[in-house]
N, C-alpha and C positions, 0 to 999 in steps of 0.2 A: 399685761397678761401674766398669769402666775407661772413660775418656773417649776411648780409641783404638778406632776401629772396625776398622781393618786394620793388622796388624803383620806386616811382612815381615822375616824374619831370615835373613841370609846365604844368600839364594836364588841358585842357579847353574843354568844350563842350557847344554848343549852339543849341537850338531848335527854329527856326524862331526868334521871338523877345525875347525869354527867355534864359538867360544865366544860364545854369544848373551847370556848374563848371567854375571857373576862376583861372587858374594858380595854381592849387593845387599840392603841393609836400609833399610826405609822405615816410618815410623809416620804413619798418616793419622788426624787427630783427627775426632771426630764433628761433624757439622753444619757442615762447611766445604766450600769449593771448592778442590781440591788440584790444582795443575798438574803434569803429568808431561811433561817437556820433553826434547828431544834431537834431534840431526840424524838424517836417514834412516839406518837400519841400526844405530842405537845400542842397541836391545834393548827399546824401549818396547812394541812389539806382542807380543813374546814374553812380557814380564811381564804384560801385560793378559790374554793367553790363559791364562797360568798361574792368575791370579786367577779367571778365568771357568771354570777346570777343563776347558778345551778340550784343553790339553796338560799333561803333568806336569813337575814340576821334578826335577832330578837330585839336588839336596841343598838343605838349609835348611828352615825352618819358616814357616808362615803361620797367623796367628790371625785369625779373623773374629769381631768382637764378643766377644773373650775366649775363643773356642772354636777348636780346630784346624779349619782349613778342610775342609769335607766337602760331599758332593753335596746335602745338605739345605739348604745356604746358597744354592744357585742361585736359589731362589724369592725370595730377599731382594735379589737383584742385578738391575739393569737394564743392558743393554749395547747401546750404539749403535756398531757397528763402522764403521771408515773405509770399507771395502768393503761397500756395502749389500747386503742379501740378501733382498729381497722376491720372492714368487712372482708373476711378471708376468702369468700367465693367470688368477689368482684375482681375485675381486672384493674391493674394499677392506675392506668390513665382514666378509666371510667370513674374510679373512686375519687381521684383528685379533681376531676371535672365536677363531680357532684358536690364535693365539699367546698370547692371554690365558689360555685354558684350559690350555695347556702350563705356565703359571706358577701353576696351582692355582685359578683363578677359576671359579665356576659360569657356566653359559651366561647366566643372568639377570643376574648381577653384571657379566659381561663386556659385555653389551649396554648396561647402564646407564652404565658408565664410558665406553664408546665414544661414546655419545650426548653425554655431558658434554664430551668433548674435541672432538667434531665441532662442537658449539655454540660452544665456546670459540674454536676456530680458524676458525669460520664456513665450514665445509666440508661441511655436511649434504648437499649435492647430490652428493658423491662416494660415497655409501653403496654404490651398485650399479655403480660404475665399475670396470673392470679396471685393475689396477696399470699395465699397459703403455700405457694411454691417458692416464696422468698425466705431466706434465712432471717433470723431475728434481727441481725444488724441491718440487713437490707430493708426490712420492714420499718426499722427505726428511721432510716433515711427518708422513706416515703412519708412517715408521720411528721418528720421535721419539715419537709417540703409543704405538707398540708397546713402546718402551723403558720408558715410565713408567706404563703402563696398570695394572699390578699394584701400584703404589705401593711400589716397592722402597726400602729404607733406604739402599742403596749403589748409585750410578748411575755407570757408566763411559761417558764420551762421548769418542769418538775422532774428531777433526775434525768437531764437530757443525754447523759453519756452512758446510761444503762444499756448494756448489750453491745456496745461498740468495742472493737479492738483498738489498740493505741493509735494506729494510723487514722482510722475513721473518727475517733474521738478528737484527734487534733484537727481534722477537717471541719468538724462541727464547731469546735472552739473558734477557729478562724472565721467561720460564718457568723457566729454570735458577735464577735468583735466587729466584723464588718457591718452588721445590722445596727449595732450601737453607733458606729461612726457615721452611718447614714441618717441618724436621728431617732432611731427606735429606742424605747426604754425597755429594759429586760428585768423581770422579776425572776430570780434564779434560786430554786429550792433544791438543795442537795445535801447528801451526807459526805460527799467527797471534799474534805477541807482543803486539799491541795488545789482544787478548782476554784474554791472561794478565794484563796490567797492570790491566785493568778488573775482572776477575772473581776472580782467585786470591789467596787469603790466604797459602797455603803453596805452595812449589814444590820439585820435585826435578829435577835435571838429570842425565841418564844419557848417557854418552859412551863409545864403544868398550866397551860391555857392563858398564861400572862406573858407580856413582853417584859423581859428582864434586862435587856441591853439593846441599844441601837446607836447608830452614828456612823461617821466615816471610819472605815476599817483601819486606816493609818492612825487616826487619833485614838481609837480604842486600844490598839497595840501599844501605843505610847503610854496610855493610862495604866496598863497592866504590867509594864516593865518593872523590874525589881532591883535596879541599880547593880546588875551583875554583868561582868565583862569576861570575855573568853580570850585567853592569851596563850600564845606559844612563845617560848623563850629559852634562853640558855643562861645559867647562873642560879642564884638562890634568892628566895623571897623571905627567908627567915627573919632578916633584920626589919622587915616591914609588918610583922605580925601584929604590932600595936596599932597599925594604921589601917589594916584591911583584913578581912576574913578570907581564908583560902578554903573555898567550898569543896573543891575536888582538885587533886593534883596527880598527874601520872607522867611516866616517861614515854615519849613518843618513839624516839630512836636515839641511841647514843646519849649525848648530853642535852638533846632537845626535849623539853618538858611542855606539858599542857596543863592549864589550870583555869578554873572559874574563880573569879575574885569579886568580893563585894567590899568596897571601901566603907570604913566606919562613918565617914562623913560623906555628904552628897557631892563628891567631886565631879566636875565636868570631865569628859574623856581626855581632853588635852592635859589637864592638871594631873590626872591619874598617870598618864604616860610619862609626864615630867617627873613624877614621884618614883616610877619604876626604873627609868633609864640609868640612874647612877649605879644600880645594883644588878640589872639583868640586861641581856641583849634581846630585844623583842624581834621575833620573826613574823608574828601576826597578832593583830589586836582588833577586837570588835565588841560592841555592846550586844548583849544577848537580849533580843527583842522577842517576846512570846509570839508564837504562831496563833492563828485563829483557832486551830485545833487545841492548842494548850489552853486558851481562854475558854473555849467551849466546854472542855472537860472540867476545868476549874469551877466554872459557874454552876454547871449542872450537878456535879458531885457535891458542891457546897450546899446547894438547895435541896438535894435529895441523895444523901450520901450512901443509902443502902443499895442504890442501883449499881450494877456492874458496868464497867467501861464497855463491854460488848453490847449491852443493851442500849447504850447511848449512841453508838456509832454504827 
């Protein structure tokens, strides 16, 4: 049996004169959190809607757990859209019962699972409240419960932390990790790069309707590193200027200095430390690995430099 739960092959979608997706291919392994990244208008939402069978693709193939994507798979998918869609006049429990039964649960099983999540989130008092009487953050919790209530094997989360304060964002983060540990696969779309760093094992970056980068997040960060090291030290690096570039140097406090160094040759970290030690006393030393946010900005600005950073994030 395949260890790939979602295989997207050369998928394209066009709206009139706008090419929303162009031959995008992605493989999402089972049991991981997979980041789907890109600036606004890149094509992420179109791809998510195609996976959810809300809209159709123009060309390409999609396999879900080894089978051609079909309406039967909808019950195995949970979807938390960026634009939330709760019925504001309905009571919380009635709405969750309705949505759970749409996903194939019986009334008795729906009620049992709703009670479990209400107890877990300590929101039992919300049972008979109208959705419109809840704060935005409270509504977000209800929508999250609706997304996972039927225990889907594949969960799509589009900006899941939107509207949450830090405490509740951390609560939802813990639940996302727990769902992964229980075997669910999560497709995670967000602009919050710190969340990607913390949660995603794999990422795909879509820009201008095309996939421009994908793979394991750790491997991608290694690929984009620039042989730069961050050092705090006491002493002088002047005698080493023939062997390394001092990109930036500043005084931290007293005789303690801080610098970014790039060796002229591709020295491994241990050899660079050995080169430094006769001349300086090292207080801290680490290789500078680019963040996902650094990589995101680098790729998008290289391929479309006229865009502002504000527009990208």
